[in-house]
C-alpha positions as CSV (number, residue, x, y, z in Angstrom):
1,M,37.5,-4.6,-19.1
2,S,39.1,-7.4,-20.7
3,L,38.0,-9.8,-18.3
4,T,34.2,-8.3,-19.1
5,L,34.8,-8.9,-22.9
6,V,36.7,-12.5,-22.5
7,T,34.0,-13.8,-20.4
8,G,31.0,-12.4,-22.4
9,T,32.3,-13.8,-25.2
10,V,32.7,-17.3,-24.0
11,W,28.9,-16.7,-22.7
12,A,27.7,-15.3,-26.3
13,A,29.6,-18.5,-27.7
14,Y,28.0,-21.0,-25.6
15,F,24.4,-19.7,-25.8
16,L,25.0,-19.6,-29.7
17,L,26.0,-23.2,-29.7
18,L,23.2,-24.5,-28.0
19,P,20.7,-26.6,-30.5
20,E,17.6,-25.3,-31.4
21,V,18.8,-21.4,-31.4
22,Q,15.9,-19.2,-32.4
23,S,16.8,-16.1,-34.4
24,S,16.3,-13.8,-31.1
25,D,19.1,-15.6,-29.8
26,Y,21.5,-14.5,-31.8
27,V,20.7,-10.9,-30.3
28,I,19.8,-11.7,-26.7
29,A,22.9,-14.1,-26.1
30,P,25.6,-11.4,-27.4
31,V,23.7,-8.8,-25.0
32,G,22.9,-11.1,-21.8
33,A,26.2,-12.8,-21.7
34,F,28.1,-9.7,-22.1
35,L,26.2,-7.9,-18.9
36,L,27.1,-11.1,-17.0
37,G,30.4,-10.6,-17.9
38,G,30.2,-6.8,-16.9
39,V,28.8,-7.9,-13.4
40,L,31.8,-10.5,-13.0
41,G,34.4,-7.8,-14.1
42,L,33.1,-5.2,-11.8
43,T,33.5,-8.0,-9.4
44,A,36.9,-8.9,-9.4
45,L,37.7,-5.0,-9.5
46,Y,36.0,-4.7,-6.5
47,E,37.9,-7.5,-4.7
48,R,40.9,-6.6,-5.8
49,R,40.5,-3.0,-4.5
50,R,39.8,-4.2,-1.2
51,Q,42.3,-6.6,-1.0
52,S,44.5,-4.0,-1.6
53,R,42.9,-1.4,1.0
54,L,42.9,-4.1,3.8
55,R,47.2,-4.7,2.8
56,R,47.5,-1.3,2.9
57,L,45.9,-0.7,6.5
58,G,47.6,-3.9,7.7
59,L,44.4,-6.1,8.1
60,W,45.1,-8.4,5.5
61,D,48.4,-10.6,5.3
62,G,47.6,-12.3,1.8
63,S,46.9,-15.8,2.6
């Protein structure tokens, strides 16, 4: 969850600091950024669970 919030906040700030921001961008940028952060957060969660499953089965040595 924290990865999602951090990533979303960084992307929202980036989109809002671009030159020539329109009024609709103040709504679209945070929503889009938090969705992007959510996708990245879920991907990281999936990868951590996959690695722990492979370790448990003895198929992955951590390298």
